N, C-alpha and C positions, 0 to 999 in steps of 0.2 A: 338348660343355661339362659336361652332366650326370650323364651318364653317369659322365666323370671325375670328379665331384666329389664324386659318389656313391661309387666305390672308393676318394677317399683318405680320405673318411670312416670307411668298414667298414676300413681299413687299420689308423688312427689307433686307433680302437676297438679292433680284435684285440689291438695293443699292448697299446692299454690293463687286458688284460682274461687275457692270458696272458702263462704263466710266459716269460721272455728270458735264461735263463743259458745259457750257450755250449756244447756237446758239444767234447768231445775227443776225435778217431777215434782215438787210439791204446787206450784205455782198453777198448776191446770186447778186444783183443788183451793186452791186461794189461802193456802196456810204459807205463813212465812209474808215478809217484805216481797210480795208475788210481782207488786204494782213499783218496783222501783226502779230510775232513772236507768243505770246504768248495767252494761253486757260486762262477760267476764268470759277471760283468756287464759286457761290455765297450762303452765311448763310441767306436760304430763306428754308423755308418748302418747303419737297420733292427737295430739291436740296441738301440737305445733312447729315448727321447725328447725333446729337446733341444733351448733356442731359443738354445743354444750353436752354434757355430761348430766343423766337424770340420776337424781338420788331415790334409790330402790325403797320402796315402801319398809317402814317399819313402828313396832310402838315404843322399842327402845331409847328411854326417854336420854340417854346419852345420845343419841341420834339426833344432828339438827332438824333432819328433815320429822320426825313424832312431830314438829308441829305445825309443819304444814299442812296445806289441806291437802285430803288425802292420804296424807305421810307421804309425798312428792312432790321434788322439786327439781330443777334446771341447776345446775352451778357452772356458769363461766369462770374461768381461767386463765386461758392468755390471751393475752392483749386483741384485741379484735375478734372474741368469743362471740358468737351473737345468739339471740333468739327473735323469734318470728313469726306474727299471725297476719291473716286476712280480717278486716273486719266486718264487719256487717251492716253496719248502722253511722250514717257521718258522724264524727262526736270530735271534739278537744277540748276535755276533761282526761284526764289520765289520773289511774291510782294505781301504784306498783305496792306487792307488798315482797319483802326482798330483809334479806339479812347478809348483812358485810361482819368482818370482826371487828372483836373489841379490843381494846388497847390495855396495857396491860394496869394501868391508872382508874379503867371504867369508864374513862371519859367518852371511849367511840372512834371509830373511825370516817373517813371517806371517802368515797368513790366517786367515776363520775360513766354516766350510761350517754350514750348519743342515739339517739333515736332517727332516722331515719325512714322516712315512708314513702315506698313504690324504688326506693336508691336513694332518694334524693336526701340530702342532710336536711335538720329541721333546727335540732338544739339538744345544747350538754342539758340534763339532771343529774344532779347530786345528790347523792345516798350519805346519809349519814347513821351510823348506829350509837350517837350519840341517848339515842333517849330507850333502845334497848338496850338487852343481856343485865336479867337479873340477877341476884345469888344469894342463894339458902345455906345454913349448913346443914352438912350431913350429921348430923346429928339431931334433927327437927326444930332446929329456929325456927319461931313463927312467922316470923317476917324478913323479906329479903333488902338488902343493898345491893348497890350497881361497884363495887368495888372485888374483883375477880381471885378466886385461891383455889389453886387446880384441884391442892391436896385437901381442903376443909370444906371446901363448895361445891355447888352444882348449880347450872343454870335451867334458867326459864325465861320467857318472853324475848326468843331468840330475834324473831323478825320485826319487824314496825313498817310502815309507807313511809309512801310521799304523793302526795296529790298536787297536781298543779295543770291551769289552766293555759294551755297548750298557745303556744306563739299561731299557728296555724290548723286548719281542719284538718284531721284528718279523715278524705272521702271515704265511704261509702265503697266496700270490694277493693282498699287497695290494701295493700302490704305494709304494716308497720313493723319497726325493726329496731332492736333495742342494741346496743353493739360497747360490749367494755372497749373503755380507750386506751386506759390506765397499761403500763406495762410495770405491772407489778406480781407479784403471786396470790395476792390477798385473791380467797372466793367468792366472786359475786351469787348471788343464789335466788333467782327471783321464783316464787312462789305461784304467782299469777300477775297481770295485771284486768283494770277493770278499765272502760270507756265509757264514756258520756256526753250529751250532746248539752251545752251549758248553757244554762236560760240567762236574755240578757238582764244587765244586773238594773231593781230595781233604785227606782230618780228620785228624789226627794219630789219634782210632780207629781209624781205615782201612789205616794202616800194620802189618802181620804181622811185627812182631818183640819179642823180650821187652829188646831192649836200646835203645832207641829217647830220645830227650829232644827238649824242643822247644826254636826258638831266641825268645829274647823279645822280639826285635827291638830293642832298647835298645845292648847288649853289643856291641863290638868282633866283627861276623860272622867277619873273618879268623882269630882268636884264639879263636873258638868253637868254630873246625872246629877248631884245634891242641889243645884242651886236650880234645876229647871224640872224639881217633880209635878209630877200630874202630866206633864206634858209628852206629844209624842215626839223622841230626839232621834236624827235620823244620824246614820255614821256612815260616810261615802264608802268607793271601795281607796281601799288600799290597809297595809297591814300599820299599825298603832305596839309601839309598847307600850304596855300600861305596868308602872311599879309598883300599883297598891290595891288594894280588892276594890273589887265597884261595886258600894253599897245602895239599895234602892231603896230613899225613906219614903216615901209619900206613895200612893193608893195611886193607881190607873197610872203610871207611867208607862212608857212603851219607849222602845230600843228595838229599833228596826236599820238594820244594817242594806246591804243593796246584795246580798245574796252569800253563802257558804262560801261559794268561792273566790270572791269579791275582797268582802272586808274581814281580815285579823285581828284582833285583839290578842296578842299576845303578850303575855303575863311575864315581866320583864324580872320580875325581885328574886335575887336568893334564895334559893331554898338551903344553901350550905353557912345561912348564918341566920344566930339568934333572933336577931331584929328584924328580919325579912321572910325569913319562911311561909309564913300563913296571908303574904300581901298578893294573894292570886284568887281569880273566880266573880263570880258574879253573884248575888246576896241579898234575898229580901224578906220582909216579915209580913208584905204589905199584898192587898189585895188587888185584882184586876189589873195584874199584869202585865202587858205582852215583852217577848224575848223573841226577835223574830231574824232571820238570815243574815247569820256572824260563823265563822268558823274562831273556835274558843282552841288556844294554844295555849303554851308555858316554856320558858326556861328548865321547869322542872323536871329532874328523872330519877324520882326514889318516890317511893311510898310514906316513907316520912322522912322528919327533920331528924338527923341522928339516930335513924331507925328506931326512935321510940315513939309508942303509940301513941304519945302524950301532944308528941308537937308533930299535928296533922299539918300536911304542905299545901293542903285547899282544893276546894271540891272545883271543876269548872261549874254547879250552878248549887247551891248552896240554900236555906233558911228556909221557911215556908212554902213563901210564895201563895199567903193569904187564901183568898176563897176567888174562885173563877178566873186564876188565871193562865197563860197560853206559853208553850213553848214551841215552836215551827222552826221548821228549816235551820238547825243549830246543829253546826260539827262541832266536838269539844274531844283533843286528847290530849296525853304527858301530864291530865291531874291525876291524884290520888286516884278521885272519884268523875266520872263523866258527871255524873247530879248523886245527891244524896239533900232528899225532903224531906224533913220533919212537917208534920199539922198541918198538909197539905188539902183544901176539901175543895172538890170540883176542880181539879188541875189539869190538862190537857197539852202531855209532849207526843206530836206529831211530827214524823218526815223527819225525825232526827240522824245522827251519826255518833255511834260512841262507840271510842274507841280504842286501842293503845294506852289505855290507864292503866296504874296501878292495881286498883285496888275495884268496886262496885263500875260496873256502865251506869244503871240508872237504880238508888234503894229508894222507896216512900216508904217510910219511915216513923217510929213517935206517933202515930195521930192521924195517920193521912188516911184522906175517906173519899170514895166517890169518888178516883183520883184515872186514869185512861194514860198506859205508852201502847202509841198506835202505831204501824208503820215506820219503824225503826233501823237502823242495821248496829247489831254489837260485835264485836269483835278483836280479839286478840286483849282481854280487859284479864287481870291478876286477880279478882275475885267474880262473885255472882255477877253477870249482864243486867239480869232485870233480879229483882229483888222486894219483897216488900218485910220487914223485921218489927212487929209491932213490941220494942224495946221499951226500958225503964218501966209509967204504968201505965202507956197510952197504948190502947186496942187500933190494928188499922183494920178499916172494914169498908168492903167495896170497892177496895182499889182491883185495877184490870190491866193485863197486862198483853196486846193480842197483836195480829198481821205482823210480828214480829221476827227477824230471823238473827240467831247469835252461831257464833261462828269462833273457831279457835283458843278458848277459855282456855286459858289455863293455871287455872285455881280456882278451887271450889265447885260451884255448877255454873250451867247458862242460865239456866231458872230456878230462886228459893223464894220459901214460903215459911218462915221463920214465927212460929203465933200466927193468929189474925182473928178475923169474924169474914166469911162469906164475900172473902175473894179470888178473885178469878184469873185464869189464864187462859187461851185458845186462837184456836191456829194461829201456832207457830210453828218454827222448822227450827232445830236445833241443830247443830254439825261438828264433827269433829274435838269437843271438848275433851280436854285433854282428863279431868277428874269425871265426876258426876255430867248425864243431861242436866235434866231436874230433882230436885231436893226437897221433899220438909219434913225439916228435923228440933229435934227442942234440945237444938249443942248450945243455945244462948239464950242467956235471961232476957226474963220482961215478961208481956202480958203472951198465956195462953191461947190457944186455939181455941175457939168458941165454940161453946157442944150449943147453940142457937143456928139454926141456918150450913148452910154447908159451902166451904172450900172448893172449888170445884177449877181441873184442869184438864180441856179436851183439844180433840183436833188438834193435835199435836204431836210430827216427827220426830224421831232422834235418831240420828247417824253416830256410829261410831262412840258409845257412850260407855261412860265405866270406865273402872280398870280396875287391874288385879292386882294384889298385895304384893312385896317384896323389900326390896334394897331402895334406899332413899335414895333417888335422883336415878332410880336404871328402871322401877314399876313403881306402883301405889300412887296414893296422893303425896304431899310431901312431908308424910309421915310413916309412909311406904304402905299405909293403908289401903285396902281396896273400899270403891266404887260403883254402885251398881248403873247402869245411864238412865233411872228411874231411882232415885234411893230413898228412902221411909225408914225414920229411927226416931224412936220415943226414948232419947239416951238418957237424959238426967233431970228437967227444969220444968215441965208439965206433961200429961198428956199428950200424943197426939190425936186429933179424936174431929168423927164428921170431915172426911176428904172424900171426896167424889173424884175419882179416874178416869178417862171414860174416853174410848175413839181416840186410841195414842199405837201410831206406830214405832218399832225401837230396829234397827235395822243394826246388823254386823257390832252386835258390842264386844267390847273388850274382855271384858268377862261375865258376869253376872247383868241380865239383862232389868230384873226390878227384884232389888237388895231392900229387904222387911224385916227392919231389928227393934229389938228395945234394951236398953239399958236399964235406969231405974222406974222406969216410967213404961208404961199401958198402950196400945197401941187398942183407940177406939169408935165402930162404927163406921172402918172405913171401907170404901165400895170400888171397887173395881169392875170396869164394865169392856168391852169389846177391846182386848189389846192384845193387835198382834205384833208376836215376836219373830224375826227371821234373821236369825244368825248371831249364837254366842259363841266364846270363848271356854263358857264353863254352864255355869242353869240358867231355865226360862227365868226360874224365879226362884228364890238363896233366903230363905226363913233362920236367923241368928236370934239364937232366944227368944224368939218373938214370943209373945206375951198382951192377950183382950182377943177384940173379936174386930172380922168381917167379912163383908160377901164377896164373891164374882159371877161372872156370867161373862161369857166365846170370850175368852185364852188362848188363844194359838197358837200351834207354838211349831218354828220351821229352823230346822239346819242348828237343831242342839249341842253344842259342841260335847256339855257332859253325856253319860251315859243313860240317865234322865232327865226330864223336864226341870226338874224339881227334887230339890234335896228333902229329906228327913221334919215335915213343920213338928215342933215339939207341940202336948199335947196344952201348955200352957194356951195356943191361939187356937179361938174357936171361927175356924175359913170356912166359912160352908157357902157351895152352888146356888144360889138362887137369881133366877130370871125373869122374877114374878113382880107384882103389883108391889113390894116395898126397896125393889128396888131401882129410882127413879132418877133417870138420868137427863140431866138437861144437854136437849144436845138440838143448839137451831136450828139446825140443819134440816131438820125433819120435824119441826111441830108443822099443825097440820091445818086445813084452810078450810072452810063446806062454806056451802052458801044452799038457802032456800028461798024462794018467794019474797027478794031480798032483806031474809037475812042469814048475817053472817056470823058463822060459827069459828073460834079461833082457839088452837087448845093445843096440849101437846109442851107447857112450858113452865117454867117458876120463877120468882125470885123477880119477875121484870110486867111493869105496867104495859098496855097492849097500844098503840094508837096508828090511827085511821086513818088515810092521807085519801082525798080522789085525785082525780088527774093535774088539777092546777097546783093543787100542794095544799089547800084547804084542810083543815085540820076536820074529821064529821066524826071524831068518836075518841074520847081517850079514857081506859079502865082505871082503876085504882089497881093498885098490884097485888097479883091476884098470884096465884098458883093455879091449875091445869087448864080452865078453861075460861074465855069470856066472850058472851053473845051482843051484837053489832046490831039490832033492830033498826028497821027504815031505809033503807042503804036504797037509793033509787042504781037503775040498771049504767052500768060504766066500768071504766077500767078504776082499780082504787091499791093506793100501799099500804102492808100493814107490817110495821115495826114493830118490833119489842125492845122497850126505850132503856133497858140496861144495857143491852146486848147491839146499839145502833146497827141493830142486823130488820135490814125490808126485805120486802117480798110483794109481787104485783099479785092481782088477781082482778077476775072479772065477777062482776055480779050482773047478773042474765033478765 
């Protein structure tokens, strides 16, 4: 007994004394948003200290924690209940993922936490469930509203977040504590906290432009943008109520805030009125636009006005953004979608956070091409986090999602391609989706999956993807149907064709790891290579009336829940093992560079040009778009950087 007590005391003080931020295992492989600026502190056993109650992990959707990270969270019920951690880096930016109850009207409740650092009071933090709690009819209604009804409806999006720049920094190795202040019987549930050191604000003087203006903070912001089109418009730190959509009608306009922690555009027009439901977000069809350093938020707390998809309440970012536009360091939440971009060409979206929206995080749709979404965080969105849909008659092609992390998606999937040509997703991480991890389906009308080139998905990790079928609101997707962690389905509108999926890790899938199914259409030229399936509730790979053809190479099954790795495949699907030359997989981490007497040979790549730079950054060579090999002659001895242009991937080499 004495030894046990000593051990418990030792463990307690060890937790008190050392940092408790968690690690993400894919960071070392540069998968996901690996260079994110924040540290995660989980409200889980052995990862925090609390006198609250841990909610036990479950996938049953009636339980609140089914939407939490790792399906575990901490409940603070009594006044003075607390949770605390020791941080490992100085920080003054805090994000709390939490859940508190809704009210009978669906407009939310509020609660207060007190923040203490080393047992010294710092400030109060107000939690508000106004934006959370979406409700679906148990009969399979397609879209949610925010009016509860225990008999007829079931909830999703039970969590939301608050982020704030603290009044004082939390020093390295300090103990920070969140304490419930209110004397009530409401449960305050904490999923996790993230801390980061907020960078200094961008000031007007920091902006390099000869044609720049400062917004005065008083006049109509939408009118200010139109009246000063083509200029660099600086919006200082502060929260600005904006009662209409901001339309950018002049090419070359740049809207730059002091930073996502400093400049908030709060779209305040009601989403409950016919005349104002769509007056939010930033929209442009012009080229060379820059949106940077903003937090976009809104009074909206629903997907559609009057629960009718004809009345969309507005995306955070919308329009086409023309060509060569940039969106960076933008935080968007509580919109219908974080961003929905049509017909963009060479748009770059980077270092953004698309969280707590009611539909997609970012959709590159309707003819968007050559565009890239990279180094972004997606969380708690109510439709596909990252998507490209070739809707209408416009083919989406050569769009890329890379180095992004998607978490706690509560509807559809974290990544989806619906038609298109040569779109790519790589080095992404998907964690705790309620339904599919990533999916390629033919569910939606529009342009087909092209038979020219391949759409490629590779170097992706999926944790706890998929869902088993069952009772609506308890198991399954919104209709009670099963979904795979990888979900491939040639359902109805066109064939699912020319898809390469390689170097994928699927962990602890909630049903089948890989679902391959056919409806009215077939699957053609599917390639699966180097798929590692580790842990399933049922099959490693499930075939559902599948027809067509495909090839596979190196599929590994570990800890499969069913008695066999796969179910019985239909004779209508010709699925053969092929690790030979006919299965060419693009893997940017394995392309080869060799040299001999000043001649460099680059091989093992597809669908990209190759550039070679010397150590000073001067370009020595650029190939045409090639497949397999480029030969660069007459290089002097020295260090060179070889770049695969379409993948923005570089590697150093030495010519002797």
